[in-house]
N, C-alpha and C positions, 0 to 999 in steps of 0.2 A: 945591182941589184937582185937580191935572189930571185929566179923568176918565179916561184914562186908565191911569193909572199908580192911581188910586182904584180901576177893576176890578179891578187885576194884584193889588192888593193883599188886593181877597176872594177871587178865584183862589187864591191863595195861604193864607188864615185858612180857608178852606172845603177845603181840600186836604187842608190840613193838621190838620183835623180831625176829617174821615171817615175818616182814619188813625186819631185818638187812638181816635175812638170804636170806629172797629174790630179793633184787635187785630191792628197790625202791622207789619211791620217795614220797610225798604224805606231801600236806598243805594247811591248812584250812582257812590261815589270822587269826589263831588268837594272835595277834602281838595288843601290846595299843597301837602304832604305825607308823608312817614310816621308825624310827630312828632301832625298834625294828623291822621291814620287814629287813630294807639290812642289822642288824645283823644276816638274818634267812639265808642268802645267795641271795637277791632275789638285783636286780639291773634294778633305775630306770631314763630309760632313757629323759640326759639335752644338748644333742647335733643337733643341726639340719638340717637335708638333709630328705632323702627322706624317708615313700611316706612321704604326704598332700601337705599342701600349703607351696610351695615356698617360705622357710625364717620365716617360723612360726616357734613359740617357740616350744620344746617337753620339759612341765614342766617349773617352783616349781608349784608343789599345784594341782596335774590332779592327783597325787593320794594321799588316804586318806580310813584308817580305823574306820567299825562302826559298832555299835553294829544289828544283825539281830534283825528284826523285827517279825519276826514268829516264830524261833528261839529262847527260852529263854537260855541266858551263851553263841551266840554260835556270830561271828564275818562274817563280809563280807570288801571283799575288791571292794573299789570304783573308778573307771576309770572315769574323768569327763573332756572333751576336749571342748570348746569355743571357739567361731571365730564372730566375727562383718563383716569376708568380707577379710579385710587386714592382710598381714601378721606381722604386729606388733602389731594384736587383736585374731592369733589367738594361742589356746596353747591346746596341741594334749599330748593323753595318753602313755605311753610305759614301760611295763615291763617286765624281761626278769630274768630267773635262766640260772646255766650256759649253757656252751656247754660241752655235756657229753653223749647224749641221744640221741639212737638208733634204733635198733627194739623195738618191743615186746606192748606194750599196753601204749594209752597214751588217760586218758579222763576228762574234767572239765566240772565240775557244772554253768551257765553263766546265771545273768538275762539279754537278749539281750531289747533295750526299741524301739519303732516304733516314738515316739514324745519327741522333747527336757523338760526337764523342765522347760525352759524359753524361750523366741521369740519365731520367727514363725520359724513354721517347712518346710523343703524338700530339707535341703543341702541335699547333696550328701555326708551321713557320714560312715564309715563302723566301724563293730564291730567285732574283731575281739581273733580265740587265734590258735597258730600256733608253728610251729616249726621252726625251719629253722636254715643255714650254710652263713659264707659271700659271697656276691661276690667279686669275689678278681677282674676280669674282666673281660670285653664281651664276654659273652656266655662262661664262667664255664665249664670246662662237668664235675666240682665237685662239683661242684654248689647244694644246697637239698634244701626243700623246701614241707616245706605240708601245708595245710592252711582250715582252717571256716573262712568266710567273710561273713559277715549279710548284707544286706543297705536293711532299712526299707525304703527310698527312693527312691530305684532302682537304677537309671545311668549304665555309659559306654552302650548307648545305647539303655537302657531296662526302663520306667518309671515303673515299680513295682514291691513292697517288692522281695529279695527270699536268700539265703542262699546258700554260695558257700562251695565247700571243692573240692580243685585241689591241683590234687600235678603235682611240678615244673621240669621239666630237666636244661633248663638252661634260663636265658634271655638276650636281651641287652637294656640298658636303652635304649641312643637316638641316633637316631628310635626308639620307641618302637616296639618291637619283640620279642616276648615273647612262649617255648617252653613246654602246660606243658597237663593234663589231667584235664578236668571240668565237676565236676556235680553242676545239678543248681534245689537249693529245690525251685517250686518258690511260695511262698504262706511269708505272713506278718507272723511275730516269736514272734511279743511281749510276756516278760514273761522269767521265769526259763525253762530252757532248760541243758539238759547231751549230750554237742556228744566227740566219743566217735574213737578213730583210732587203727586197730589193722594192726604192719609191722611184716613182718616176710617174708621169704622164695620169695620174690620177688615180695609182692605182697601189697597194703593201700588197706583198709575194711573203710570205711566210717558207721558210725552208730549216726543218731540222737534217741534221748527219747527210746534207746532201736532196733531200727530200719534199719537193714543197706542197704544207701542209691546207696552206689553205690563201685565196685573195680577197682584200677589200678595199674597199674606196668610196666612192658616195660622197655622203658628206662627213663622215670618218677619216677621210685624206685628211695628213699634217699640215696647220696654213702656215704658218712662221717654222722660224730655225729654234732649234731644239737641242739643248745640250746631253752628252752623254752621258747615261750615270748606269750602278751598277750597286745594290743592295739586298740588303738580308736581313729583314727583321718579324717580328710574331706579329700575329692579328689579335684581337684582346677578347674577341669573340673565338681565340680556340686556345685559350689557356687550360693547359692540364689544370682538374682543380684536386683538393687535398694534397697535395703535395710543398713543401718545403724546399724540393732539393735542385740544389741549377742545373740544365740542364744545358749543353753548349752547341750551336751546331756552326758548319761551317762551310764555303763554297769556296773555293779558289778559280784563277784567273788566268790560263796562256800568254792570251792575246788577244788586241779588239782592229778590227781595221771599218777603217772608213773609208770609199772611194768617191769623191761626189758629181756628181753628174750621170755618174756610167754604172750601164746592171750591168753586172761584176756575174755568172753563173759559178755553183759552188764549186767545180772542181777547177779556175780560173782566179775564186778566192785565196783556196788551198796552194793553188802554183802559186799567187802571189805573198804569202807569205812564207813560203818556205821558201822560196828564194832570196826573201831580208834575211830570212835568219841564217843558213848557208853563209850565207857573206858577213854577216857578224852585226848588221843593220839591227838596232832593238826598235827603234826610233825614228820615226820620222813623219813632219805635224806640217803640209804645204797648205790646210784649208784656212786660208784667209779668214778674220774677225770681222765682225759687221763692223760698217763704220754708220754712226759711232760700236764701240765694244760692246754687246748684247751683257749686262750681269746672272750669274749661273751662282745663285744663292744656298746649292747644295741641303733644299731643304721644297715640302709639295708648295 
């Protein structure tokens, strides 16, 4: 056997075995198409409902796989949402994985965007990475959600660009009443960023590009396993008035990782991801499903 390829094979096997031993979920979206993505364990939302423009659509055609223009041989997952301000002209994007994730380290590499690729800017658009369990009823005490939400055009009473990190205790939808802990990072963040959460011992620590922004906990600490989610949606309270022009926004994902029951530093996360990608390991899923498996409906 060629020694180069023999060494590469050993590197791939070592990386995969390390992931299996540690309880790791890693995916860098190296799929040919959305059919392969679904076969890889992901679900594309296709049901109406919260959040977003009421009666707006979720899918189809809002999730795609594209070549990374900056890294030869790598792929990106692209979420695309569009609206003309009306429900029938609104298509929002959401991608979900299994509901089996709880304590440990979460991180994702995301390209946030500040402006639409088509149409006038200004809609209250929300670009996210989050983990969540279902809200079974108003003020459900078991509800669990940890959020990253980027609002490039502001919204919710504040016109400025900002990134939210939010840990949820519970919520009532109508009338709206939320109990959570929030950090706001007040700046424009268009471009590539790594967002990360450490979840353990009653504390949630939020990191942006290797820098810790805040620490949450207490009643806002998650109570049960959650699904990993990404979505891109329009808030009905911030739709542009007096225009029927279609607006399109995109959000790209390079990779996502969860390491069960271990707290990795940002440097360790980067090193782990880089080792997998150098070895040609595009997906690892050694995080066991719950017994019995918990449903992940890919909706609110």
